[in-house]
C-alpha positions, 0 to 999 in steps of 0.5 A, spaced: 344 242 324 343 242 316 350 244 313 351 250 309 352 247 301 359 249 299 359 252 292 365 252 287 368 259 286 368 261 278 375 264 279 380 263 284 387 264 285 391 259 289 398 262 292 399 265 285 405 269 284 408 272 277 415 274 276 417 277 269 422 275 265 429 279 267 425 282 273 427 282 280 421 281 286 415 278 283 410 283 281 405 279 285 407 274 290 403 268 293 396 271 292 390 267 294 383 270 292 376 267 290 370 270 287 363 266 288 358 266 282 354 273 282 358 276 287 363 282 286 370 283 288 374 290 288 382 290 287 385 296 290 392 299 292 396 305 289 399 305 282 404 299 282 401 295 287 400 289 282 392 290 281 392 290 273 397 284 274 392 280 278 387 282 273 391 279 267 392 272 271 384 272 272 383 274 264 388 268 262 393 274 259 398 271 263 401 265 266 403 265 273 410 263 275 407 259 281 401 257 283 394 256 279 388 260 276 382 256 277 376 257 273 369 253 275 374 249 279 379 246 274 386 249 273 386 254 267 391 252 262 392 257 256 394 251 252 387 247 252 383 250 247 377 247 248 377 250 255 380 257 253 374 257 248 369 256 254 373 261 258 372 267 253 365 265 252 364 266 260 369 272 262 369 279 259 373 285 260 372 292 260 378 297 260 380 303 262 380 308 257 374 308 252 378 312 247 383 307 246 379 301 247 375 302 241 377 301 234 376 308 230 376 304 223 370 300 225 363 302 226 360 301 233 356 295 230 362 291 228 366 293 235 360 290 239 358 284 235 366 282 235 365 277 241 360 274 238 363 272 231 370 271 234 367 266 239 363 263 233 357 264 237 353 268 231 354 270 224 354 278 222 346 277 220 344 273 226 348 278 231 345 284 229 339 283 234 343 281 239 348 288 238 341 292 237 339 289 244 346 290 247 346 297 245 339 299 247 341 296 254 347 301 255 342 307 253 345 308 246 341 310 240 338 306 235 343 309 230 349 308 234 351 301 230 352 305 224 356 310 227 364 310 229 367 311 235 369 318 235 362 321 234 361 319 241 363 322 248 367 319 253 362 316 257 358 314 251 364 310 248 365 307 255 358 304 254 360 301 248 365 297 251 360 295 256 355 293 250 361 289 247 363 285 254 356 284 255 353 282 249 355 274 249 352 274 256 358 273 260 358 270 267 364 274 269 366 281 268 372 284 269 373 291 269 380 295 269 379 302 272 372 303 268 370 309 270 377 313 272 377 317 265 370 320 265 368 326 269 364 325 275 357 326 272 358 321 267 362 316 272 356 316 276 351 314 270 356 308 268 357 306 275 349 305 276 349 302 269 354 296 272 350 295 278 344 295 274 347 289 269 350 285 275 343 285 279 339 283 272 344 278 270 347 275 276 354 278 273 360 276 277 364 282 278 372 283 279 374 291 279 380 294 279 379 301 282 383 307 286 376 310 287 374 308 294 367 311 293 366 306 287 368 300 290 363 302 296 358 302 291 359 296 287 363 291 290 361 287 296 368 284 298 375 288 297 382 286 297 387 291 298 394 290 295 401 293 297 407 291 293 404 285 290 401 282 296 394 282 299 395 285 306 387 285 307 381 282 304 374 282 307 367 285 306 368 292 303 364 295 309 369 292 314 375 293 310 373 301 308 369 302 315 374 299 320 381 297 316 385 292 320 392 294 316 395 300 316 396 301 309 389 300 308 388 306 313 393 310 309 389 309 303 382 311 306 386 317 309 389 319 302 382 320 299 380 328 299 374 330 303 371 337 303 373 341 309 367 341 315 
């Protein structure tokens, strides 16, 4: 029998714990998760479960108290400037609130171009066609680059945030509740956009969400967190369809349903 080739996860947590200075119990404890290239993982759980803290670890915005974060098989070192430069080029994020995540004093073109310029990939002039392409891909009008964030709806602002996160063609997109601040119709459109970008570009997606319908639509695997501990992890269809842990069952049962 021919052996199945093993692939190195693009992002990996190994026995990672994080305890904030002066706090009691760790916010997350002994978490081990791996995300392979082109795959998608959801982090779900109640408020305070540690989802956003895990995302901060994966983004390199926080250092684990114990355990490791690995990128392409190498331990991520926040002090290694060259490694962090490669990491920032490959890993981008979309945040929860499209109203606070965009600088209201800057035109949209400058906002979307910021990763290209801060990472040294382009000058202002060479960035312009890439910005135009990114805005067009997320369905925004041609004149959007010259306008300010306040001129757009919430859904359009989140599209701007997605354009900014994808303009440098990252390999990994981390999303922290990317549709929770949007109305239902807009939420569906943004979820569809993320699915299309994932399919077209082979993006690796890690998403924090409390919306299990969004998780089912976008993510192949799901990790369930309770008080900083992963209590269940597996294929999304299995986790949501036949949960093994009582906490996962309670999360599913708490989803509102229309009366029969």
